[in-house]
C-alpha positions in Angstrom: 164.8 206.6 235.2 168.5 206.0 234.2 171.0 207.4 236.5 174.3 209.1 235.3 177.7 209.9 237.0 178.1 213.7 237.6 181.2 213.8 239.4 184.2 214.9 237.3 186.9 213.3 239.7 188.0 217.0 240.2 188.4 217.0 243.9 192.0 218.1 245.2 192.1 216.8 248.2 190.4 213.2 249.5 189.9 212.1 253.2 190.1 208.1 253.6 192.1 205.6 255.7 193.9 202.9 253.5 193.1 200.3 256.1 189.6 200.8 255.6 190.0 200.1 251.7 191.4 196.7 252.2 188.4 194.2 252.6 188.6 192.4 255.9 188.7 188.5 253.9 191.6 190.0 251.5 194.3 187.4 250.9 197.0 189.9 251.7 195.6 190.3 255.4 196.0 186.8 256.1 199.3 186.9 254.4 200.3 189.9 256.3 199.9 188.0 259.8 202.9 185.5 258.8 205.1 188.0 256.9 205.2 190.4 259.6 206.4 187.8 262.3 209.0 186.2 259.5 210.7 189.7 258.9 210.6 190.6 262.7 214.3 190.4 263.0 215.3 191.4 259.1 217.1 194.5 260.0 219.2 193.0 262.8 220.4 190.2 260.1 220.9 192.9 257.5 222.4 195.3 259.7 226.1 194.1 259.1 225.7 194.5 255.2 224.9 198.0 255.6 227.6 201.2 256.2 226.9 203.2 259.1 227.4 206.4 257.1 225.5 208.1 254.2 222.2 208.4 253.0 219.7 206.2 254.4 218.6 203.2 252.0 215.6 201.7 251.0 214.2 199.8 253.5 214.9 195.8 253.0 211.4 195.0 254.5 209.5 196.9 251.9 211.7 195.3 248.9 211.0 191.9 250.6 207.3 192.4 250.9 207.4 193.6 247.3 209.0 190.4 245.9 206.4 188.4 248.2 203.8 190.0 246.2 205.3 189.1 243.1 205.3 185.6 244.1 201.8 185.4 245.3 200.4 187.3 242.4 202.5 185.9 239.5 204.2 188.8 238.7 207.3 188.1 237.0 208.9 191.2 236.0 210.1 193.8 238.2 209.0 196.5 236.1 205.7 195.2 236.2 205.6 194.5 240.0 206.7 198.3 240.5 203.6 199.5 238.2 201.0 196.9 240.3 202.6 198.3 243.5 202.1 202.1 242.3 198.3 202.0 241.4 197.0 199.1 243.6 195.7 200.2 247.2 195.9 196.9 248.6 199.8 196.3 247.7 200.5 199.6 249.1 199.0 198.6 252.3 200.6 195.5 252.3 204.0 197.2 251.6 203.2 199.9 254.3 203.4 202.6 251.7 201.4 205.6 252.1 199.6 207.3 248.8 202.2 209.6 248.5 205.1 207.5 249.5 207.2 206.5 246.3 207.8 203.0 245.0 211.5 201.6 244.5 212.9 201.5 240.9 213.1 198.1 239.6 216.8 198.0 239.4 216.9 198.3 243.1 215.9 194.7 243.2 218.3 193.3 241.0 221.3 195.4 242.9 220.2 193.8 246.3 219.5 190.4 245.0 223.0 190.0 243.7 224.4 191.9 246.7 223.0 192.3 250.2 220.5 189.6 249.9 222.9 187.0 248.4 225.7 187.4 250.9 223.6 187.7 254.0 221.5 184.6 252.8 218.3 186.7 253.9 216.0 184.6 251.6 216.9 181.5 253.2 216.6 182.9 256.8 213.1 184.4 255.9 212.2 180.6 254.5 213.6 179.0 257.7 211.4 181.5 259.9 208.2 180.2 258.2 209.0 176.4 258.1 209.6 177.3 262.0 206.3 178.6 262.2 204.8 175.8 260.3 206.4 173.5 263.0 205.1 175.3 265.7 201.6 174.9 264.9 201.8 171.2 264.1 201.7 171.5 260.1 205.1 169.4 260.0 204.7 165.8 261.1 208.4 165.0 260.4 207.7 161.4 260.1 207.6 161.2 256.3 209.2 163.2 253.6 208.8 163.3 249.8 211.5 164.8 247.4 211.3 165.9 243.6 212.4 168.3 241.4 210.7 170.8 239.0 212.7 172.3 235.7 213.2 175.9 235.4 214.0 177.2 231.8 217.0 179.5 231.9 217.3 182.4 230.5 220.0 181.4 227.7 219.9 181.7 224.2 219.9 178.5 222.8 221.2 179.9 219.0 224.3 181.0 220.6 225.5 177.6 222.7 228.8 176.0 221.9 229.5 172.1 221.9 230.5 171.0 225.6 233.9 170.0 224.2 234.6 173.6 223.2 233.8 175.2 226.7 237.0 176.3 228.6 236.6 176.4 232.2 240.2 178.0 232.7 238.7 181.4 232.0 240.0 184.8 233.1 237.8 185.7 236.0 238.4 189.3 235.6 236.8 189.4 232.3 234.3 187.0 233.1 230.5 187.8 233.7 228.5 187.4 237.0 227.0 184.0 235.9 230.1 182.8 234.5 231.9 183.5 238.0 229.1 182.0 240.1 229.3 178.6 238.0 233.3 178.3 238.3 232.6 178.8 242.1 230.8 175.9 242.4 232.8 173.7 240.3 233.1 171.4 243.5 229.8 171.3 244.7 227.3 168.5 244.5 224.4 170.4 242.8 226.7 171.8 240.2 230.2 171.3 238.9 230.9 168.0 240.9 227.6 166.5 240.0 228.7 164.7 237.0 232.0 164.3 235.1 230.2 163.9 231.5 230.6 166.9 229.2 227.7 168.2 228.2 226.3 168.4 224.7 226.0 171.9 224.7 226.9 175.0 226.8 225.9 178.4 227.1 228.7 180.7 227.5 226.4 183.2 229.1 225.4 181.0 231.7 227.4 177.6 231.7 225.6 176.4 234.7 222.4 175.5 232.9 221.7 172.2 231.8 220.9 171.2 228.0 218.0 168.9 228.8 215.5 167.0 226.6 213.7 165.8 229.9 210.3 167.2 228.8 210.0 165.0 225.7 210.0 168.2 223.6 212.7 170.5 222.0 215.8 170.4 224.2 216.2 173.6 226.2 218.6 175.2 229.0 217.4 174.7 232.4 218.0 174.3 236.2 216.2 171.9 238.6 214.3 173.5 241.4 214.5 170.6 244.4 211.8 170.5 247.0 211.6 168.4 250.2 208.3 168.2 251.4 206.6 166.7 254.6 203.5 164.8 253.5 201.3 165.4 256.4 200.1 168.6 255.1 202.4 168.9 252.0 204.7 171.7 253.6 207.9 172.5 251.9 210.6 172.2 254.6 213.4 172.9 252.4 214.6 174.1 248.7 217.6 173.4 246.8 218.7 174.8 243.3 221.0 172.3 240.9 221.7 171.5 237.5 218.9 169.6 235.6 220.6 166.2 235.9 219.6 163.1 237.9 223.1 163.0 239.7 222.8 166.9 240.9 219.1 166.3 241.9 220.3 163.2 243.9 223.2 165.5 245.6 220.3 168.4 246.3 218.3 165.8 248.1 221.0 164.7 250.6 221.6 168.3 251.1 218.3 169.0 251.8 217.9 165.9 254.2 221.4 167.1 256.1 220.2 170.7 256.4 216.7 169.9 257.9 218.1 168.0 260.5 220.8 170.1 261.7 218.2 173.3 261.5 215.0 172.0 262.5 216.3 168.4 264.5 214.0 166.7 261.7 214.8 163.6 260.4 211.9 161.3 258.7 211.3 157.7 258.9 210.9 157.2 255.4 211.5 159.3 252.1 209.4 158.9 249.2 210.8 159.7 245.4 210.6 158.2 242.0 213.0 156.4 240.0 215.7 159.1 239.4 216.6 158.6 243.1 216.4 154.7 243.0 220.6 154.2 242.6 222.4 151.8 244.6 224.6 154.6 246.3 221.7 156.9 247.3 219.6 154.0 248.8 222.7 152.6 250.8 223.1 156.4 252.0 219.5 156.3 253.3 219.7 153.0 254.9 223.3 152.8 256.5 224.1 156.4 257.0 220.6 158.0 257.7 218.5 155.0 259.0 215.5 156.2 256.6 213.2 153.8 254.9 213.2 154.6 251.3 209.8 154.0 249.4 212.0 154.6 246.1 211.5 152.3 242.9 215.4 151.0 242.4 216.7 152.1 239.0 216.0 149.4 236.6 214.2 146.8 238.9 210.6 147.9 239.0 208.5 145.9 237.0 207.1 147.3 234.0 203.6 146.2 234.3 203.3 147.7 237.6 203.7 151.5 236.6 203.2 152.4 240.3 205.3 153.4 243.0 206.3 150.1 245.0 207.3 150.7 248.5 210.7 149.0 248.8 212.4 147.5 252.2 216.0 147.0 251.9 217.9 144.7 254.1 221.7 145.3 254.1 223.8 142.2 254.5 227.1 141.5 255.1 227.9 140.2 251.8 225.2 141.8 249.6 222.0 143.5 249.0 218.5 141.6 248.9 215.6 143.6 247.5 212.2 142.2 249.0 209.4 143.4 246.6 205.6 142.7 247.7 204.8 139.1 248.0 202.2 139.3 245.3 204.7 140.1 242.6 206.1 136.4 243.3 209.4 135.0 244.2 211.0 135.5 240.9 211.1 139.2 241.6 213.9 138.6 244.4 216.9 139.9 242.9 220.5 140.0 244.7 223.1 142.9 244.0 226.5 142.7 245.1 227.7 145.5 247.5 
């Protein structure tokens, strides 16, 4: 006999434990173990950035847990993220919200991201806590690193861009918007203003740090570069750095990440793998002479076209010249000499 639901959901009170509604094998249960450890000293880190008087604020741990949910479940909109946390029991459990607890308004994230979170650098602090945990359990070998960058499309209107020659850097900071102030503050940063003296073809007045690029071999667009330094043992990302989407800025970001990883975790790789974008003479010289790191990087303009694969190069720095030795099977004709 066919059954039918007879309940009309008219019960006024329900009695259950939120912990029991999250399956034991749920992804968030596994993530929660590491998030709890990474956020263990969050309140102490942010204490100097809060007033000792006034009404209590929204718990910063709650906001970070919600942001982690957005990253794990690809919820890019903060409005949508608040809606998801509102009606999903597993999300409420992960955020330590009871059924009748209020979810923060979406505007709270923007205010804290551009305020306390940025001033305190707390997001990097949490990231480094996670990397330290990976090192502690042996997931980071530290012998070989790889570096690369991904393009992140900027929220800049192509139709309202202006030629780069018309962009005036000497703007009145009192009337400039937040993005312009940030860019002007990084004019001497190797990842942004100081990366290149070349005038860009187009500039977005509302977001001048975004780079006009056609790197995807399609229609050009404004973008940033998200640079990653990865340990090759288990593919753990040990550092990240944002930059303009040009080769010089990505090379500068790679140097910054290598130095910072050595300073923070006492990790310096024996070898570094990268693509041709990092194969300039200055970068190779910095790796070999200053950092004593063996580069596995194709040299710009010197890799045989028929190979099309990454050649591990061995550099010998001599007193009067650079000598690049390619694998013997390529033949003696591939040995080249470069003046220092």
